N, C-alpha and C positions, 0 to 999 in steps of 0.2 A: 508406735505404741506397742508394748508387750502384749502378746496374745498366746494363750494356751488352749488346750482342748481336752474334752472328755469324749472318748471314742469307743464305747462298748460294742461288742458283737452280739446281735440278738439270736444266739444259738442255744439259749437256756435262760432260766431265771437267775438273776444276779445273786452273788453270794458275798459274804463279808470281805473277801479279798478284793472284789471289785469296789466295794464301799470304801475300803482303806485307800485305794488308788484315787478314787474321786475326791475324798476328803483331803488327801495330801495335795492334790492338784488345786483344790479350792483354797487351801491355806497358803500355798505358794502364790497363787494369783492375787490374793489379798495383800500379801507382803510386798509384792513388786508392782502393784497397780495394774495387773494384766486383766484383759477381758477373757472370758471363757466361751469357747465355741463348743456346742454339742454336735457331735457327728456320730451317727449310728452306722457302723460298718456292716451294711447288709449286702455286700457284694456276693456272698455265698448264699444264693437264694434257697438252695436245698435245705439248709439248716435253719432258716429264719421262720419264725411263727409270729403272728400278730400279737399273741399274748406276751411274747418275749419283748416285743417292741414297746407295748404298753407298760410293761414292768420297768423299763428304763425310766420313764417319766414318773411313775409312782415311787420308785426308789429314790430318785434325786430329790423329789419334794419331801419325802419322809426324812431324808438326811439333812434337809435344810439348805441344799445347794441351789443357787440360782446361776443362770447362764445368760449371757448377753446376745449370743448369736446362735442360729440354728433353729430347729423345729421346736414348737411349743407343746405339741402332743402328737400322738401316733398318726392322726389324719393329716396333720401338717407335714409330718415327715414323708408320708406316702405321696402327698400331693406335690411337694416342692423340694425335698431334700434327699430323697433316696439316691444312693450312689449309682443305681441303674441308669439314671439320666445322664451320667457322665462317662459311660463306658467308651464312647467314641474318643473322648479326651485321653483316657488311659491307653487305648489301643494305638493312638498316634505316637505315644512315647515308646510303646513296645516295638512298633514298626521302626522307629528311629534307631533303637538299639540293634534291631535285626540288620538294618542297613549298615551299621557301623561294625558289624561282625562280632557283637557281644553275645549273641544268642546261638543256640544250636537246637535242632529238633531232637526229641527224645521219645522213644516208643516203649520204654521200660515199664514193667508192671510195678505196683506198689511193693510187692514181695521182693522183686529184684532190687529195688531201691533200698528197702529196709536191710537187705543182706549185703549191701555195698557192691552190687554186681552191675552197676550202670556202665556200659561201654559205649554209649551213644556219642560221647565227646569225639571219639576217633572214627566214627562211621560217617559215610557220605549219605546221610538221609536227606530227604526233601522236606522243606518247610510246609509244602502243601499236602503232605501225607495226612490223610484224614485221621489217622491214629497217632499222630505225633503232637506232643505238647512242646512248648518252647521254654527252654531253660537258659538262665544266665550263666555264662562261663566266668567263674571266679578265678582269676590268676592266683597261683600259690603265693606269690611274693607281694601282692597288692596290700597296702596298708591304708587305713583311714584314721583321721583324728576325731576322737569323741570328746567333746567339751562337756564337762560335768557341771550341773547347775550349782553345786556346792563347792566349787573351786578346784576340782581335779581335771587333769587333761591326760588322755591315754591315746596311744597309737596301737590299733588292733588290726589283725588280719582277718578279713571276712572268711577266707577259705579254711581257716583254723577253727571257726565257730559253727559253720554249717556247710552242708553239701550244696552243690549248685541249685539255687532255688527256682521253682516254677514261676513263670511270669504270665504265661497264657495257656489255658486249658486246651486239650486236643479238640479238633473240630467236632468230633462226635459228641462232645459234651458242651458244645456251643461256642468254642473258641473264645471264651471269656477271659478277661484279665483277672488276676488274682490279687490277694491282699498286699503283697510287698509293693507293687507298682501303684495300686489305688491309694494306699495310705500315704505314700511319698508325695504323689501328685496333689492330693487334697491338702496336705500340710503346706506345700509350696503355694498353691493357688489361694489358700486362705490366710497366708501370712503368719503362720504359726512360728513363734520364737522360742517357746519353752515346752518341753514334752516330759511328762511323768509316766514311767512305765515300770512294770514289774521286772525283776532281774532276769526272768525267763525270756524277756523280749530283747535283751542285749544283742543277740545274734541278728535280729531283725533290724535294729538300729544300725548296726555295722553294715549290713547288706544294703540298706537304704542310703546310707552315706556313700557307699561305693556307687550305687545307681545314680545318685545326685551328681557325683563327680563325672560319670560317663555322659550324663545328659546336660552338663553345664548348668546345673541348678545350684548356684552359689549360695542362695539364701538358706537352703536346708543345711549346708555345711557349717553355718554359723549358729544353728539351733543349740540351745543349752538343754541337756538331758539330765534326768534323775531316774536311776534304776533302783527301786527300793526292794528290800527282801520280800519274798513271798509269804503270805499268811497261810499257815498249814493247819490241818486238822489234828486231833489228839494223837494220831499215829504218825504225825510228821509228813503226811502226804499233801500234795498240792490240792487246794480246793477245786471242785469241779462244778460247772453249772448244771450238770445232770443230777447232782445231789440235792434234790428238792427240799428235803427236811432241813437242810442247813442254809436255805436260801433267805434272802432279805424278805421275800414275800411271806415265808413261813414265820419269820420274826414279827412282821407286822400283824399277821393273823393272830399271834399269841399276845398281842398288845405290848410288845417290847418297843422301847424307844432306841434311838441311835446314839445316846450319850456314851455308852461304852466303846462304840466304834470310833467316835470322835476322839476320845481320850487315847485310844490305841494309835490312831493316825498321828496325833500330836506327839506322842512319846516316840514313835518310830522315826518321825522326821527329825526330832531333836537328837535322837541317838545317832542318826546319820551325820548331822551337823557336827556333833561332838567328835565323832570319829574322824571327820575331815579336818577339824581343827587340830586334833592330836597328831595326825599324820603330816601336817604342815609345819609342826614344830621341829627345828633343827636338832 
């Protein structure tokens, strides 16, 4: 059975860009007869707030979106669905990658990484260094196949789209697994077959497809993806969850309904389908 998911991160109040993603997911799910799983990506505990988790449920119900799997409210999420209950599962896969030689320890600061000065790939650092995070070594020539939900197929190089990604935090921060591995393993374990993401997450998709290849997770390599254009503000900037005035919560407080967002999601999806049809014409 086809299965998709809605997977918000509770790092702020949801904004219209999140709503468009959820609505496109819902529309696609109805068109292919897929069930929807709600997964709240709370692996980053420092940024999570209970109010942000509650906002996910309030927003989905305001949008008129139902889901068949996953938590029904914030208490149910905390009790039975938090990703923190699956950390052992994620770390098993991280350890397997380490044993295969796919990872390397890194002690670079964020400033060094931003400035492109990471030299840890060529150093003989120890994995048990308390200050070392674990990174995935992306080969420069590795390619993965991305199957598009609306009919396209692309071969892309992970190393061309992102620097070596972090997979496990340094021990001083709790040695926790991070988003790339947690998201992949959850999608595999829950049998997800279709994923809708913003265009900004294409590098994550390509990274996770490479991880799936290294871990022998064939089901994820068959997932169909849709990467939609981002919704921006009046100045063309990407919407941020920190911008509370533009949040879905603020829209609800003003008595606004979701009809405009629904129309926008439908129009965007149709435009993507039309573009795909035109590109397939000889």
